[in-house]
DSSP file (Angstrom, degrees, kcal/mol; ACC not computed):
  #  RESIDUE AA STRUCTURE BP1 BP2  ACC     N-H-->O    O-->H-N    N-H-->O    O-->H-N    TCO  KAPPA ALPHA  PHI   PSI    X-CA   Y-CA   Z-CA
    1    1 A M              0   0    0      0, 0.0     2,-0.4     0, 0.0   128,-0.0   0.000 360.0 360.0 360.0 134.3  134.6  143.0   31.7
    2    2 A T        -     0   0    0    127,-0.0     2,-0.2   154,-0.0   130,-0.1  -0.595 360.0-139.1 -74.3 122.5  134.5  141.6   35.3
    3    3 A A        -     0   0    0     -2,-0.4   154,-2.5   126,-0.0     2,-0.3  -0.604  19.4-139.5 -79.7 144.6  133.7  137.9   35.2
    4    4 A L  E     -A  156   0A   0    152,-0.3     2,-0.4    84,-0.3   152,-0.2  -0.741  11.3-157.4-108.5 153.7  131.3  136.7   38.0
    5    5 A K  E     -A  155   0A   0    150,-2.3   150,-2.1    -2,-0.3     2,-0.5  -0.969   8.9-153.8-130.6 116.1  131.3  133.6   40.2
    6    6 A F  E     -A  154   0A   0     81,-3.4     2,-0.5    -2,-0.4   148,-0.2  -0.786  19.4-169.5 -90.2 127.1  128.0  132.5   41.7
    7    7 A I  E     -A  153   0A   0    146,-3.2   146,-2.6    -2,-0.5    37,-0.1  -0.969  12.8-156.4-129.4 125.0  128.6  130.6   44.9
    8    8 A G        -     0   0    0     -2,-0.5    35,-0.3    35,-0.3     3,-0.1  -0.234  50.9 -64.9 -80.3-179.5  126.2  128.5   47.1
    9    9 A I  S    S-     0   0    0     33,-3.0    -1,-0.2   142,-0.2     5,-0.1  -0.371  72.8 -79.4 -69.9 152.7  126.9  127.9   50.7
   10   10 A P     >  -     0   0    0      0, 0.0     4,-2.1     0, 0.0     3,-0.3  -0.162  31.0-130.4 -59.4 140.2  130.0  125.8   51.5
   11   11 A T  H  > S+     0   0    0      1,-0.2     4,-3.1     2,-0.2     5,-0.3   0.868 107.2  57.4 -57.2 -40.8  129.7  122.0   51.1
   12   12 A D  H  > S+     0   0    0      1,-0.2     4,-1.9     2,-0.2    -1,-0.2   0.909 108.0  47.4 -59.4 -41.5  131.2  121.4   54.5
   13   13 A D  H  > S+     0   0    0     -3,-0.3     4,-2.1     2,-0.2    -1,-0.2   0.920 113.5  48.2 -63.1 -44.3  128.5  123.5   56.1
   14   14 A V  H  X S+     0   0    0     -4,-2.1     4,-2.8     1,-0.2     5,-0.2   0.931 110.3  50.2 -64.3 -47.1  125.8  121.7   54.1
   15   15 A Q  H  X S+     0   0    0     -4,-3.1     4,-0.9     1,-0.2    -1,-0.2   0.889 110.1  51.1 -60.9 -39.1  127.1  118.2   54.9
   16   16 A A  H  <>S+     0   0    0     -4,-1.9     5,-2.1    -5,-0.3     3,-0.4   0.923 112.4  46.1 -62.6 -43.7  127.2  119.0   58.6
   17   17 A L  H ><5S+     0   0    0     -4,-2.1     3,-1.0     1,-0.2    -2,-0.2   0.873 110.9  51.9 -67.8 -37.3  123.6  120.3   58.5
   18   18 A Q  H 3<5S+     0   0    0     -4,-2.8    -1,-0.2     1,-0.3    -2,-0.2   0.669 106.2  57.7 -71.8 -15.7  122.5  117.2   56.5
   19   19 A S  T 3<5S-     0   0    0     -4,-0.9    -1,-0.3    -3,-0.4    -2,-0.1  -0.172 134.3 -83.5-107.0  37.3  124.1  115.0   59.2
   20   20 A N  T < 5S+     0   0    0     -3,-1.0    -3,-0.2     1,-0.2    -2,-0.1   0.717  78.6 156.6  71.1  24.0  122.1  116.4   62.1
   21   21 A G      < -     0   0    0     -5,-2.1     2,-0.3    -6,-0.2    -1,-0.2  -0.220  43.9-102.6 -70.0 170.1  124.3  119.5   62.6
   22   22 A K        -     0   0    0      6,-0.2     6,-0.2     1,-0.1    -1,-0.1  -0.687  28.6-129.5 -98.3 149.4  122.9  122.6   64.3
   23   23 A D    >   -     0   0    0      4,-3.2     3,-2.2    -2,-0.3    36,-0.2  -0.078  46.6 -74.3 -84.4-170.4  121.9  125.8   62.5
   24   24 A A  T 3  S+     0   0    0     34,-2.3    35,-0.1     1,-0.3    -1,-0.1   0.696 134.9  49.1 -62.5 -19.8  122.9  129.4   63.3
   25   25 A Y  T 3  S-     0   0    0     33,-0.2    -1,-0.3     2,-0.2     3,-0.1   0.290 121.0-105.9-101.1   8.7  120.6  129.3   66.4
   26   26 A G  S <  S+     0   0    0     -3,-2.2     2,-0.3     1,-0.3    -2,-0.1   0.690  80.7 126.7  77.5  18.1  122.0  126.0   67.7
   27   27 A M        -     0   0    0     31,-0.1    -4,-3.2     1,-0.0    -1,-0.3  -0.754  67.0-105.5-108.1 154.6  118.8  124.1   66.6
   28   28 A A        -     0   0    0     -2,-0.3    -6,-0.2    -6,-0.2   -11,-0.1  -0.566  47.4-102.1 -71.5 139.2  118.4  121.0   64.5
   29   29 A P        -     0   0    0      0, 0.0     2,-0.2     0, 0.0    28,-0.2  -0.317  35.8-119.5 -59.4 145.2  117.1  121.9   61.0
   30   30 A E  E     -E   56   0B   0     26,-2.6    26,-2.6    -3,-0.1     2,-0.5  -0.591  19.9-137.1 -81.8 150.1  113.4  121.2   60.5
   31   31 A V  E     +E   55   0B   0     -2,-0.2    24,-0.2    24,-0.2    22,-0.1  -0.952  33.4 158.3-111.8 126.5  112.4  118.7   57.8
   32   32 A H  E     -E   54   0B   0     22,-2.2    22,-2.7    -2,-0.5     2,-0.3  -0.969  44.4-101.8-140.5 154.1  109.5  119.6   55.5
   33   33 A P  E     -E   53   0B   0      0, 0.0    20,-0.2     0, 0.0     2,-0.1  -0.601  44.4-114.8 -74.3 140.3  108.3  118.5   52.1
   34   34 A S        -     0   0    0     18,-2.8    17,-3.2    15,-0.4    18,-0.1  -0.443   9.6-149.7 -71.6 146.4  109.1  121.0   49.4
   35   35 A S        -     0   0    0      1,-0.3    15,-0.2    15,-0.2    -1,-0.1   0.387  42.6-127.6 -92.3   1.1  106.2  122.8   47.7
   36   36 A G  S >  S+     0   0    0     12,-0.3     3,-2.6    13,-0.3    12,-0.3  -0.786  79.8  54.7  93.1-126.0  108.4  123.1   44.6
   37   37 A P  T 3  S+     0   0    0      0, 0.0     3,-0.1     0, 0.0    -2,-0.1  -0.143 112.6  30.2 -49.7 131.3  108.9  126.5   43.0
   38   38 A G  T 3  S+     0   0    0      1,-0.1     2,-0.9    55,-0.1    -2,-0.0   0.128  95.1  98.8 103.4 -18.6  110.1  129.0   45.6
   39   39 A C    <   +     0   0    0     -3,-2.6     9,-3.3     9,-0.2     2,-0.4  -0.849  54.4 175.9-103.2  99.5  112.0  126.3   47.6
   40   40 A H  B     -H   47   0C   0     -2,-0.9    35,-0.6     7,-0.2     2,-0.4  -0.880  30.9-128.3-111.9 133.3  115.6  126.7   46.5
   41   41 A C  B  >  -f   75   0B   0      5,-2.7     4,-1.3    -2,-0.4     5,-0.4  -0.649  12.2-150.5 -75.9 127.7  118.6  124.8   47.8
   42   42 A R  T  4 S+     0   0    0     33,-1.9   -33,-3.0    -2,-0.4    -1,-0.1   0.388  91.7  52.0 -82.9   4.8  121.3  127.3   48.7
   43   43 A H  T  4 S+     0   0    0    -35,-0.3    41,-2.0    32,-0.2   -35,-0.3   0.828 122.7  21.7-101.5 -55.5  124.0  124.7   48.0
   44   44 A C  T  4 S-     0   0    0     39,-0.3    41,-0.2     2,-0.1    -2,-0.2   0.568  96.3-134.3 -91.1  -9.1  123.2  123.5   44.5
   45   45 A L     <  +     0   0    0     -4,-1.3    48,-0.7     1,-0.2     2,-0.3   0.870  64.4 117.1  57.1  42.4  121.2  126.6   43.6
   46   46 A T  S    S-     0   0    0     -5,-0.4    -5,-2.7    46,-0.1     2,-0.3  -0.871  73.8 -88.6-128.3 166.0  118.3  124.6   42.1
   47   47 A T  B     -H   40   0C   0     -2,-0.3     2,-0.6    -7,-0.2    -7,-0.2  -0.552  37.9-125.1 -73.4 136.4  114.7  124.2   43.0
   48   48 A I        -     0   0    0     -9,-3.3   -12,-0.3   -12,-0.3    -9,-0.2  -0.752  37.8-109.8 -81.3 122.3  113.9  121.4   45.4
   49   49 A K    >   -     0   0    0     -2,-0.6     3,-2.1     1,-0.1   -15,-0.4  -0.153  40.7 -87.7 -56.9 144.0  111.3  119.2   43.7
   50   50 A A  T 3  S+     0   0    0      1,-0.3   -15,-0.2   -15,-0.2    -1,-0.1  -0.251 113.2  12.9 -53.2 134.8  107.8  119.3   45.1
   51   51 A E  T 3  S+     0   0    0    -17,-3.2    -1,-0.3     1,-0.3     2,-0.2   0.221  93.6 126.7  77.9 -11.0  107.3  116.7   47.8
   52   52 A D  S <  S-     0   0    0     -3,-2.1   -18,-2.8   -19,-0.1    -1,-0.3  -0.524  70.4-104.6 -69.6 144.1  111.1  116.1   48.2
   53   53 A D  E     -E   33   0B   0    -20,-0.2    25,-1.7    -2,-0.2    26,-0.4  -0.470  44.6-177.2 -70.1 140.3  112.2  116.5   51.8
   54   54 A M  E     -EG  32  77B   0    -22,-2.7   -22,-2.2    23,-0.2     2,-0.4  -0.945  25.6-119.3-134.5 157.6  114.1  119.7   52.5
   55   55 A L  E     -EG  31  76B   0     21,-3.1    21,-1.7    -2,-0.3     2,-0.5  -0.816  20.3-162.2 -94.8 137.1  115.8  121.2   55.5
   56   56 A V  E     +EG  30  75B   0    -26,-2.6   -26,-2.6    -2,-0.4     2,-0.3  -0.989  30.2 144.1-118.8 124.1  114.6  124.5   56.8
   57   57 A L  E     - G   0  74B   0     17,-1.9    17,-2.3    -2,-0.5     2,-0.4  -0.961  52.6 -94.1-155.4 165.7  117.0  126.3   59.1
   58   58 A A  E     - G   0  73B   0     -2,-0.3   -34,-2.3    15,-0.2     2,-0.4  -0.760  43.9-172.5 -87.3 131.9  118.6  129.5   60.2
   59   59 A Y  E     - G   0  72B   0     13,-3.1    13,-2.1    -2,-0.4    91,-0.1  -0.983  19.5-165.0-132.0 139.7  121.7  130.4   58.3
   60   60 A Q        -     0   0    0     -2,-0.4     2,-1.2    11,-0.2    11,-0.2  -0.958  12.0-154.6-120.9 109.4  124.3  133.2   58.8
   61   61 A P        +     0   0    0      0, 0.0     2,-0.3     0, 0.0    10,-0.1  -0.053  68.9  84.4 -80.2  39.9  126.5  133.6   55.7
   62   62 A F  S    S-     0   0    0     -2,-1.2    -2,-0.1     8,-0.1     3,-0.0  -0.962  74.8-134.6-135.8 152.1  129.4  135.0   57.7
   63   63 A E  S    S+     0   0    0     -2,-0.3     2,-0.3     1,-0.1    -1,-0.1   0.748  87.2  33.3 -80.1 -23.8  132.1  133.4   59.7
   64   64 A E  S    S-     0   0    0      2,-0.0     2,-0.3     0, 0.0    -1,-0.1  -0.928  85.3-104.0-133.4 156.0  131.8  135.5   62.8
   65   65 A N        +     0   0    0     -2,-0.3     5,-0.1     3,-0.0    -2,-0.0  -0.623  56.6 139.4 -74.7 134.0  129.1  137.4   64.7
   66   66 A Q    >   -     0   0    0     -2,-0.3     3,-2.1     3,-0.1    43,-0.0  -0.944  67.3 -83.1-165.4 168.4  129.2  141.1   64.1
   67   67 A P  T 3  S+     0   0    0      0, 0.0    43,-0.1     0, 0.0    -2,-0.0   0.750 126.0  45.0 -57.1 -27.3  126.7  143.8   63.5
   68   68 A Y  T 3  S+     0   0    0     41,-0.2     2,-1.8     1,-0.1    -3,-0.0   0.369  80.9 110.6 -98.0   5.4  126.2  143.1   59.8
   69   69 A A    <   -     0   0    0     -3,-2.1    -3,-0.1    -9,-0.1    -1,-0.1  -0.566  54.9-166.3 -84.3  81.1  126.0  139.3   60.1
   70   70 A E        -     0   0    0     -2,-1.8     2,-0.4    -9,-0.1    -8,-0.1  -0.376   5.1-156.8 -68.5 144.8  122.3  138.8   59.3
   71   71 A T        +     0   0    0    -11,-0.2   -11,-0.2    -2,-0.1   -13,-0.1  -0.969  24.6 147.7-121.4 139.3  120.7  135.5   60.0
   72   72 A G  E     - G   0  59B   0    -13,-2.1   -13,-3.1    -2,-0.4     2,-0.1  -0.967  45.9 -68.6-160.6 175.1  117.7  134.2   58.2
   73   73 A P  E     + G   0  58B   0      0, 0.0     2,-0.3     0, 0.0    77,-0.2  -0.440  46.5 170.5 -75.8 143.3  115.8  131.1   57.0
   74   74 A I  E     - G   0  57B   0    -17,-2.3   -17,-1.9    -2,-0.1     2,-0.4  -0.926  24.6-129.3-139.7 168.2  117.1  129.0   54.1
   75   75 A F  E     +fG  41  56B   0    -35,-0.6   -33,-1.9    -2,-0.3     2,-0.3  -0.914  22.1 178.9-116.5 147.0  116.3  125.7   52.4
   76   76 A L  E     - G   0  55B   0    -21,-1.7   -21,-3.1    -2,-0.4     2,-0.1  -0.981  39.3 -97.0-138.5 150.9  118.6  122.8   51.6
   77   77 A H  E     - G   0  54B   0     -2,-0.3   -23,-0.2   -23,-0.2     4,-0.1  -0.454  28.9-140.4 -57.9 139.7  118.1  119.5   50.0
   78   78 A K  S    S+     0   0    0    -25,-1.7     2,-0.2    -2,-0.1    -1,-0.2   0.882  87.0  56.3 -70.4 -37.4  117.7  116.9   52.9
   79   79 A E  S    S-     0   0    0    -26,-0.4    -2,-0.1     1,-0.2   -61,-0.0  -0.527 110.1 -74.2 -91.8 161.8  119.8  114.4   50.9
   80   80 A T        +     0   0    0     -2,-0.2     2,-0.3   -62,-0.1    -1,-0.2  -0.218  54.2 177.0 -54.3 137.1  123.3  115.0   49.5
   81   81 A C        -     0   0    0     -4,-0.1     2,-0.2    -3,-0.1    -1,-0.0  -0.958  31.2-103.2-138.6 158.9  123.5  117.3   46.5
   82   82 A D        -     0   0    0     -2,-0.3     3,-0.1     1,-0.1   -39,-0.0  -0.567  40.0-103.7 -83.3 145.6  126.4  118.7   44.5
   83   83 A A        -     0   0    0     -2,-0.2   -39,-0.3     1,-0.1     2,-0.2  -0.291  52.6 -82.9 -60.0 150.3  127.6  122.2   44.9
   84   84 A Y        -     0   0    0    -41,-2.0   -76,-0.2     1,-0.2     3,-0.2  -0.409  53.9-179.7 -57.1 123.2  126.6  124.6   42.2
   85   85 A S        +     0   0    0    -41,-0.2     2,-1.9    -2,-0.2     3,-0.2   0.756  63.5  70.3-106.2 -28.1  129.2  124.0   39.5
   86   86 A N    >   +     0   0    0      1,-0.2     3,-2.2     2,-0.1    -1,-0.2  -0.405  62.6 163.5 -86.9  63.0  128.5  126.3   36.6
   87   87 A T  T 3   +     0   0    0     -2,-1.9   -81,-3.4     1,-0.3    -1,-0.2   0.625  62.7  60.4 -64.8 -15.9  129.6  129.2   38.7
   88   88 A S  T 3  S+     0   0    0    -83,-0.2     2,-0.4    -3,-0.2    -1,-0.3   0.509  96.1  73.6 -89.1  -2.7  130.0  131.6   35.9
   89   89 A E  S <  S-     0   0    0     -3,-2.2   -83,-0.1   -83,-0.1     3,-0.1  -0.909  92.6-105.5-115.0 139.1  126.4  131.4   34.8
   90   90 A K        -     0   0    0     -2,-0.4    -2,-0.1     1,-0.1    -3,-0.0  -0.397  45.0-113.3 -59.4 125.5  123.4  132.9   36.6
   91   91 A P    >   -     0   0    0      0, 0.0     3,-1.6     0, 0.0     4,-0.2  -0.240  18.2-118.4 -62.4 150.4  121.5  130.0   38.4
   92   92 A E  G >  S+     0   0    0      1,-0.3     3,-2.1   -47,-0.3     4,-0.3   0.724 104.6  79.0 -62.8 -22.1  118.0  129.2   37.2
   93   93 A I  G >  S+     0   0    0    -48,-0.7     3,-1.3     1,-0.3    -1,-0.3   0.792  83.2  65.1 -58.9 -25.7  116.6  130.1   40.5
   94   94 A F  G X  S+     0   0    0     -3,-1.6     3,-0.8     1,-0.3    -1,-0.3   0.625  82.8  74.8 -74.7 -11.0  116.8  133.8   39.5
   95   95 A S  G <  S+     0   0    0     -3,-2.1    -1,-0.3     1,-0.2    -2,-0.2   0.641  86.1  67.3 -71.8 -11.9  114.2  133.3   36.8
   96   96 A R  G <  S+     0   0    0     -3,-1.3     2,-0.3    -4,-0.3    -1,-0.2   0.730  96.4  57.2 -79.6 -24.0  111.6  133.1   39.5
   97   97 A W    <   -     0   0    0     -3,-0.8    24,-0.1    -4,-0.2     3,-0.1  -0.830  59.7-153.5-116.4 148.1  111.9  136.8   40.6
   98   98 A D  S    S+     0   0    0     -2,-0.3    23,-2.3     1,-0.2    24,-0.5   0.814  87.5  17.2 -80.1 -33.8  111.5  140.1   38.8
   99   99 A E  E     -B  120   0A   0     21,-0.3    46,-0.7    22,-0.1     2,-0.3  -0.952  63.1-173.6-138.4 155.4  113.8  141.8   41.3
  100  100 A V  E     -BC 119 144A   0     19,-2.3    19,-2.7    -2,-0.3     2,-0.5  -0.937  28.1-113.5-139.7 164.1  116.4  140.9   43.9
  101  101 A I  E     -BC 118 143A   0     42,-3.1    42,-2.6    -2,-0.3     2,-0.5  -0.866  28.0-167.2 -97.4 132.6  118.4  142.8   46.5
  102  102 A V  E     -BC 117 142A   0     15,-2.9    15,-2.6    -2,-0.5     2,-0.4  -0.989   4.7-173.8-121.7 128.9  122.2  142.9   46.0
  103  103 A R  E     -BC 116 141A   0     38,-2.4    38,-2.4    -2,-0.5     2,-0.3  -0.983  13.3-145.1-125.3 132.0  124.4  144.0   48.8
  104  104 A G  E     -BC 112 140A   0     11,-2.7     8,-2.8     8,-0.5     2,-0.4  -0.715  14.8-162.3 -92.5 145.3  128.2  144.6   48.6
  105  105 A Y  E     -BC 111 139A   0     34,-2.7    33,-2.7    -2,-0.3    34,-1.4  -0.953  14.4-126.4-127.4 146.7  130.5  143.8   51.5
  106  106 A S    >   -     0   0    0      4,-2.7     3,-2.1    -2,-0.4    31,-0.1  -0.268  41.7 -93.5 -79.0 173.3  134.0  144.9   52.2
  107  107 A K  T 3  S+     0   0    0     29,-0.3    -1,-0.1     1,-0.3    30,-0.1   0.735 128.6  56.7 -63.6 -21.0  136.8  142.5   53.0
  108  108 A D  T 3  S-     0   0    0      2,-0.1    -1,-0.3     0, 0.0    -2,-0.0   0.153 122.2-107.4 -96.3  20.0  136.0  142.9   56.7
  109  109 A N  S <  S+     0   0    0     -3,-2.1     2,-0.4     1,-0.2   -41,-0.2   0.772  73.5 137.8  66.2  31.6  132.4  141.8   56.1
  110  110 A R        -     0   0    0    -43,-0.1    -4,-2.7   -41,-0.0    -1,-0.2  -0.857  60.8-102.6-105.3 144.2  130.8  145.3   56.5
  111  111 A I  E     -B  105   0A   0     -2,-0.4     2,-0.8    -6,-0.2    -6,-0.3  -0.409  24.2-141.5 -63.3 134.5  128.0  146.5   54.1
  112  112 A D  E >   -B  104   0A   0     -8,-2.8     3,-2.4     3,-0.2    -8,-0.5  -0.893  10.4-155.9 -94.8 108.1  129.3  149.0   51.6
  113  113 A Y  E 3  S+     0   0A   0     -2,-0.8     3,-0.5     1,-0.3    -1,-0.1   0.627  90.9  57.9 -67.1 -12.7  126.3  151.4   51.5
  114  114 A H  E 3  S+     0   0A   0      1,-0.2    -1,-0.3    17,-0.0    -3,-0.0   0.509 104.4  54.5 -89.2  -5.7  127.2  152.5   47.9
  115  115 A A  E <  S+     0   0A   0     -3,-2.4   -11,-2.7   -11,-0.2     2,-0.4  -0.316  85.3  96.7-123.8  48.5  127.0  148.9   46.7
  116  116 A A  E     +B  103   0A   0     -3,-0.5     2,-0.3   -13,-0.3   -13,-0.2  -0.984  44.4 132.9-139.1 125.3  123.5  148.0   47.8
  117  117 A K  E     -B  102   0A   0    -15,-2.6   -15,-2.9    -2,-0.4     2,-0.5  -0.995  53.3-107.5-163.9 161.7  120.4  148.1   45.6
  118  118 A V  E     +B  101   0A   0     -2,-0.3     2,-0.3   -17,-0.2   -17,-0.2  -0.859  46.8 179.3 -92.7 129.3  117.3  146.5   44.3
  119  119 A I  E     -B  100   0A   0    -19,-2.7   -19,-2.3    -2,-0.5     2,-0.2  -0.924  34.8-100.7-133.6 157.3  117.8  145.4   40.8
  120  120 A K  E >   -B   99   0A   0     -2,-0.3     3,-1.5   -21,-0.2   -21,-0.3  -0.561  30.6-132.7 -70.2 135.8  115.9  143.6   38.0
  121  121 A T  G >  S+     0   0    0    -23,-2.3     3,-1.5     1,-0.3     4,-0.3   0.810 106.6  64.4 -64.8 -27.2  117.0  140.0   37.8
  122  122 A A  G 3  S+     0   0    0    -24,-0.5    -1,-0.3     1,-0.3     4,-0.2   0.768 108.9  41.1 -63.6 -22.9  117.3  140.4   34.0
  123  123 A E  G <> S+     0   0    0     -3,-1.5     4,-2.9     1,-0.1     5,-0.3   0.187  82.6 113.7-107.1  14.3  120.1  142.9   34.8
  124  124 A L  H <> S+     0   0    0     -3,-1.5     4,-2.6     1,-0.2     5,-0.2   0.918  78.5  42.8 -55.9 -51.0  121.7  140.9   37.6
  125  125 A E  H  > S+     0   0    0     -4,-0.3     4,-2.4     1,-0.2    -1,-0.2   0.927 115.8  48.2 -65.5 -44.2  125.0  140.2   35.9
  126  126 A L  H  > S+     0   0    0      1,-0.2     4,-1.9     2,-0.2    -1,-0.2   0.934 115.2  44.7 -60.2 -47.9  125.4  143.7   34.4
  127  127 A E  H  X S+     0   0    0     -4,-2.9     4,-2.4     2,-0.2    -2,-0.2   0.883 112.4  51.5 -66.5 -39.6  124.6  145.3   37.8
  128  128 A C  H  X S+     0   0    0     -4,-2.6     4,-2.4    -5,-0.3    -1,-0.2   0.904 108.3  51.7 -66.1 -40.2  126.9  143.0   39.8
  129  129 A R  H  X S+     0   0    0     -4,-2.4     4,-0.5    -5,-0.2    -1,-0.2   0.919 110.3  49.6 -60.1 -41.8  129.8  143.6   37.4
  130  130 A A  H >< S+     0   0    0     -4,-1.9     3,-1.0     1,-0.2     4,-0.4   0.920 111.6  47.8 -64.0 -43.5  129.3  147.3   37.9
  131  131 A L  H >< S+     0   0    0     -4,-2.4     3,-1.1     1,-0.2    -1,-0.2   0.874 109.2  54.0 -65.0 -36.8  129.2  147.0   41.7
  132  132 A L  H 3< S+     0   0    0     -4,-2.4    -1,-0.2     1,-0.2    -2,-0.2   0.507  87.1  79.9 -79.7  -3.3  132.3  144.8   41.7
  133  133 A K  T << S+     0   0    0     -3,-1.0    -1,-0.2    -4,-0.5    -2,-0.2   0.770  74.8  88.6 -68.5 -24.1  134.3  147.4   39.8
  134  134 A N  S X  S-     0   0    0     -3,-1.1     3,-1.8    -4,-0.4   -19,-0.0  -0.654  74.9-150.2 -74.8 117.1  134.7  149.2   43.1
  135  135 A P  T 3  S+     0   0    0      0, 0.0    -1,-0.2     0, 0.0    -3,-0.0   0.700  93.7  65.8 -64.3 -17.8  137.9  147.7   44.7
  136  136 A E  T 3  S+     0   0    0    -30,-0.1     2,-0.7     1,-0.0   -29,-0.3   0.676  85.0  83.6 -75.6 -16.5  136.4  148.3   48.2
  137  137 A V    <   +     0   0    0     -3,-1.8   -31,-0.2    -6,-0.2     3,-0.1  -0.801  54.1 178.1 -91.6 113.8  133.7  145.7   47.4
  138  138 A A        -     0   0    0    -33,-2.7    18,-0.4    -2,-0.7     2,-0.3   0.832  63.7 -20.0 -84.0 -35.1  135.0  142.3   48.2
  139  139 A Y  E     -C  105   0A   0    -34,-1.4   -34,-2.7    16,-0.1     2,-0.3  -0.966  59.9-123.4-164.2 170.7  131.9  140.3   47.4
  140  140 A L  E     -CD 104 154A   0     14,-2.7    14,-2.5    -2,-0.3     2,-0.4  -0.912   9.2-150.1-124.6 150.8  128.1  140.5   47.0
  141  141 A H  E     -CD 103 153A   0    -38,-2.4   -38,-2.4    -2,-0.3     2,-0.5  -0.954  12.0-149.4-114.4 143.6  125.1  138.8   48.6
  142  142 A V  E     +CD 102 152A   0     10,-2.4     9,-3.1    -2,-0.4    10,-1.0  -0.951  21.1 172.8-112.5 132.5  121.9  138.3   46.7
  143  143 A R  E     -CD 101 150A   0    -42,-2.6   -42,-3.1    -2,-0.5     7,-0.2  -0.919  35.4-100.4-132.9 158.0  118.6  138.2   48.6
  144  144 A T  E  >  -C  100   0A   0      5,-1.5     4,-0.9    -2,-0.3   -44,-0.2  -0.477  22.9-137.3 -76.0 151.6  115.0  138.1   47.7
  145  145 A T  T  4 S+     0   0    0    -46,-0.7    -1,-0.1     2,-0.2   -45,-0.1   0.840  98.8  47.7 -77.7 -32.6  113.0  141.4   47.8
  146  146 A K  T  4 S+     0   0    0      1,-0.1    -1,-0.1     3,-0.1   -46,-0.0   0.928 132.8  11.2 -77.0 -44.8  109.9  140.0   49.4
  147  147 A Y  T  4 S-     0   0    0      2,-0.1    -2,-0.2     0, 0.0    -1,-0.1   0.536  88.5-131.5-112.7  -9.6  111.4  137.9   52.2
  148  148 A H     <  +     0   0    0     -4,-0.9     2,-0.2     1,-0.2    -3,-0.1   0.721  46.9 164.7  63.9  24.1  115.1  139.1   52.2
  149  149 A C        -     0   0    0      1,-0.1    -5,-1.5   -77,-0.0    -1,-0.2  -0.512  43.8-108.2 -74.5 137.5  116.3  135.5   52.3
  150  150 A F  E     + D   0 143A   0    -77,-0.2    -7,-0.2    -2,-0.2    -1,-0.1  -0.432  40.5 171.9 -62.2 132.6  119.9  134.9   51.4
  151  151 A Q  E     -     0   0A   0     -9,-3.1     2,-0.3     1,-0.4  -142,-0.2   0.778  53.0 -40.1-109.8 -51.5  120.2  133.2   48.0
  152  152 A C  E     - D   0 142A   0    -10,-1.0   -10,-2.4  -144,-0.1    -1,-0.4  -0.974  49.4-104.7-166.4 174.9  123.9  133.1   47.1
  153  153 A R  E     -AD   7 141A   0   -146,-2.6  -146,-3.2    -2,-0.3     2,-0.4  -0.869  25.4-156.2-110.8 146.5  127.2  135.0   47.1
  154  154 A I  E     +AD   6 140A   0    -14,-2.5   -14,-2.7    -2,-0.4     2,-0.3  -0.994  17.8 168.6-126.6 131.1  128.8  136.6   44.0
  155  155 A E  E     -A    5   0A   0   -150,-2.1  -150,-2.3    -2,-0.4     2,-0.3  -0.812  44.9 -83.9-127.7 169.8  132.5  137.2   43.7
  156  156 A R  E      A    4   0A   0    -18,-0.4  -152,-0.3    -2,-0.3  -154,-0.0  -0.595 360.0 360.0 -69.3 137.3  134.9  138.2   40.9
  157  157 A A              0   0    0   -154,-2.5  -153,-0.1    -2,-0.3    -1,-0.1   0.487 360.0 360.0 -76.3 360.0  135.9  135.1   39.0
């Protein structure tokens, strides 16, 4: 059985953004109070508590610009938080949705069209293991079905 690793965005990226760094569009992140459920930090992969300040910014989960490098809004804790550490366990943020979008990418960061689907979150781990059995799939991205926002990356452990 393929072991999974759930990965938030890199700590170096988060620290830069929390220290007045620029987002994917070259803009300073906006600061807003969290409304609670639905506002998930893409670094620690937990819900940002209601009324806590959060950063809202454009994020591109790819190192280079290329046709498949989608950019979209994400939330981060405004204050320092620890990276998601229990990487082999599905983060609690997924309990919020019935379905998510999972997309597989090749090692050159191109979408593998045979590894992209909408799946039930209850079946997330099972479906991701099945997609990662394909050696052409280097990693997966998980996005919400309603807004298509990037949530996390999944790799083989």
